[in-house]
C-alpha positions as CSV (number, residue, x, y, z in Angstrom):
1,X,6.5,-7.0,8.8
2,X,5.7,-7.0,12.5
3,X,3.6,-4.3,14.1
4,X,3.0,-4.2,17.8
5,X,-0.1,-2.7,19.4
6,X,-0.4,-1.8,23.0
7,X,-4.1,-2.2,24.0
8,X,-6.5,-3.1,26.7
9,X,-9.6,-5.3,26.3
10,X,-11.6,-2.7,28.3
11,X,-10.8,0.1,25.9
12,X,-13.5,0.8,23.2
13,X,-11.0,2.9,21.2
14,X,-8.6,-0.1,21.1
15,X,-11.4,-2.2,19.6
16,X,-11.9,0.5,17.0
17,X,-8.2,1.0,16.4
18,X,-7.4,-2.7,15.8
19,X,-10.5,-3.0,13.6
20,X,-9.2,-0.2,11.4
21,X,-5.7,-1.7,11.4
22,X,-7.1,-5.0,10.0
23,X,-9.0,-3.0,7.4
24,X,-5.8,-1.2,6.4
25,X,-4.0,-4.5,6.0
26,X,-6.9,-5.9,3.8
27,X,-6.8,-2.7,1.7
28,X,-3.1,-3.0,1.2
29,X,-3.6,-6.2,-0.8
30,X,-2.9,-9.9,-0.6
31,X,0.8,-9.5,-1.0
32,X,1.1,-7.5,2.3
33,X,2.5,-9.8,5.0
34,X,1.8,-8.2,8.3
35,X,1.9,-9.7,11.8
36,X,0.0,-7.8,14.5
37,X,1.3,-8.6,17.9
38,X,-0.8,-7.5,20.9
39,X,1.1,-6.2,23.9
40,X,-0.7,-5.9,27.3
41,X,-1.7,-2.6,28.8
42,X,-4.2,-1.9,31.6
43,X,-6.1,1.3,31.8
44,X,-7.2,0.4,35.3
45,X,-4.7,-2.2,36.7
46,X,-6.4,-2.0,40.1
47,X,-9.9,-2.8,38.8
48,X,-11.7,-5.4,41.0
49,X,-11.9,-9.0,40.0
50,X,-15.6,-9.0,40.8
51,X,-17.6,-7.8,37.7
52,X,-20.0,-4.9,37.8
53,X,-22.0,-3.0,35.2
54,X,-19.6,-1.0,33.0
55,X,-21.9,2.0,33.0
56,X,-21.7,2.3,36.7
57,X,-17.9,2.7,36.5
58,X,-18.2,5.1,33.6
59,X,-20.8,7.2,35.4
60,X,-18.5,7.4,38.5
61,X,-15.6,8.5,36.4
62,X,-17.3,11.1,34.2
63,X,-20.7,11.8,35.8
64,X,-24.0,10.3,34.5
65,X,-24.8,12.9,31.8
66,X,-21.3,12.9,30.3
67,X,-21.1,9.1,30.5
68,X,-24.3,8.7,28.6
69,X,-23.2,11.1,25.9
70,X,-19.8,9.4,25.6
71,X,-21.2,5.9,25.1
72,X,-23.8,7.1,22.7
73,X,-21.2,8.6,20.5
74,X,-18.9,5.6,20.7
75,X,-21.8,3.3,19.7
76,X,-22.6,5.6,16.8
77,X,-18.9,5.6,15.6
78,X,-18.8,1.8,16.0
79,X,-22.0,1.3,14.0
80,X,-20.4,3.2,11.1
81,X,-17.5,0.7,11.1
82,X,-19.6,-2.4,11.6
83,X,-18.7,-2.8,15.3
84,X,-21.5,-3.4,17.8
85,X,-21.0,-1.7,21.2
86,X,-23.6,-2.7,23.8
87,X,-22.5,-0.7,26.8
88,X,-25.7,-1.6,28.6
89,X,-24.6,-5.2,28.6
90,X,-20.8,-4.7,29.3
91,X,-19.4,-5.6,32.7
92,X,-16.3,-3.9,34.1
93,X,-13.7,-6.3,35.6
94,X,-9.9,-6.6,35.8
95,X,-8.5,-7.5,32.4
96,X,-5.3,-9.1,33.6
97,X,-6.7,-12.7,33.1
98,X,-7.7,-11.9,29.6
99,X,-4.2,-10.5,28.9
100,X,-2.7,-13.7,30.2
101,X,-4.7,-15.7,27.7
102,X,-3.5,-13.4,24.9
103,X,0.0,-13.9,26.1
104,X,-0.5,-17.7,25.9
105,X,-1.9,-17.5,22.4
106,X,1.1,-15.6,21.1
107,X,3.6,-17.9,22.8
108,X,2.0,-21.1,21.7
109,X,0.1,-20.4,18.5
110,X,1.5,-17.2,17.1
111,X,0.2,-13.7,16.2
112,X,-2.6,-14.7,13.9
113,X,-4.4,-16.8,16.5
114,X,-3.7,-14.1,19.1
115,X,-5.3,-11.4,16.8
116,X,-8.4,-13.6,16.4
117,X,-8.6,-14.0,20.1
118,X,-8.2,-10.3,20.7
119,X,-11.2,-9.7,18.4
120,X,-13.2,-12.3,20.2
121,X,-12.3,-10.8,23.6
122,X,-13.3,-7.3,22.4
123,X,-16.6,-8.5,21.1
124,X,-17.2,-10.6,24.2
125,X,-16.6,-7.5,26.4
126,X,-18.3,-4.8,24.4
127,X,-21.0,-6.7,22.5
128,X,-22.0,-9.8,24.5
129,X,-21.5,-8.8,28.1
130,X,-18.9,-11.4,28.9
131,X,-17.0,-11.4,32.2
132,X,-13.5,-11.5,30.7
133,X,-12.1,-12.6,34.1
134,X,-14.2,-15.8,34.1
135,X,-12.1,-18.8,33.2
136,X,-14.9,-20.8,31.6
137,X,-16.0,-17.9,29.4
138,X,-12.4,-17.2,28.4
139,X,-12.0,-20.8,27.4
140,X,-15.1,-20.5,25.2
141,X,-13.6,-17.4,23.5
142,X,-10.3,-19.2,23.0
143,X,-12.1,-22.0,21.2
144,X,-14.0,-19.5,19.1
145,X,-10.6,-18.1,18.0
146,X,-9.2,-21.5,17.1
147,X,-7.4,-22.3,20.3
148,X,-7.6,-25.3,22.6
149,X,-10.2,-24.5,25.3
150,X,-8.9,-27.3,27.6
151,X,-5.4,-25.9,27.4
152,X,-6.8,-22.4,28.2
153,X,-8.7,-23.6,31.2
154,X,-5.6,-25.5,32.6
155,X,-3.4,-22.5,32.0
156,X,-5.7,-20.0,33.7
157,X,-6.3,-22.4,36.7
158,X,-2.7,-22.5,37.7
159,X,-2.0,-18.8,37.4
160,X,0.6,-19.3,34.7
161,X,1.7,-16.1,32.9
162,X,0.5,-13.8,35.8
163,X,3.9,-12.5,36.7
164,X,5.0,-12.2,33.1
165,X,2.0,-10.1,32.0
166,X,2.3,-7.9,35.0
167,X,5.9,-7.3,34.2
168,X,5.0,-6.4,30.5
169,X,2.3,-3.9,31.7
170,X,4.8,-2.3,34.1
171,X,7.4,-2.1,31.4
172,X,5.0,-0.4,29.0
173,X,4.3,2.3,31.6
174,X,8.0,2.7,32.2
175,X,8.6,3.2,28.5
176,X,6.0,6.0,28.4
177,X,3.0,4.3,27.1
178,X,0.0,6.3,28.3
179,X,-2.3,6.4,25.4
180,X,-3.8,3.3,23.8
181,X,-4.1,1.9,21.2
182,X,-0.5,2.5,20.4
183,X,0.9,1.0,17.2
184,X,4.6,0.5,16.9
185,X,5.8,-0.2,13.4
186,X,9.1,-2.0,12.4
187,X,10.7,1.2,11.1
188,X,10.1,3.0,14.4
189,X,7.0,4.9,13.5
190,X,4.6,5.1,16.4
191,X,0.9,6.0,16.1
192,X,-0.7,6.6,19.5
193,X,-4.5,6.9,19.8
194,X,-7.2,6.2,17.3
195,X,-6.5,7.2,13.7
196,X,-8.0,6.4,10.3
197,X,-7.5,3.2,8.4
198,X,-6.0,5.3,5.7
199,X,-3.4,6.7,8.0
200,X,-2.6,3.2,9.2
201,X,-2.3,2.1,5.6
202,X,0.2,4.9,4.9
203,X,2.3,3.8,7.9
204,X,2.2,0.2,6.5
205,X,3.4,1.4,3.1
206,X,6.3,3.4,4.7
């Protein structure tokens, strides 16, 4: 079974949603053969290439008081799921380069490696304060996920996959994707936004 998920590395709800999806697959049992394919989406496609503290961006969007309340609640929810969010460390940056690496992983190594890379990217962004536009740091994350770091560096250096990923992001918007994570199941069922692992498990069984 193939399930597609539209997600952005800079989306904390996408981190939570994909985590719950993997929990749902594990709960379904060893006989459940599910391939999760990550499709690129950018919440802020015009975000700068130069990193800056994520909290500065969140405060500008929502105001300092609301921003503080939002990240505190997100960190609380994450802790209950075993996810570490360190918004004080996170740096906001354009995620196109990270999506290019995910595109490469899927094309050359398949969905399983791509899913591991997505988790490494999410943790790098939200837990470890990694600049996910930095080629050297991305190569490290690729190696952590079981990919070839040298291949990742060479791929990123020449700009390969840039046009293809931009086209995929644009296509998602044309198709009406506005809320992420967005899970699309093989039978046409769509779950947009964060839901429970149990609801995702029900969709898998259907």
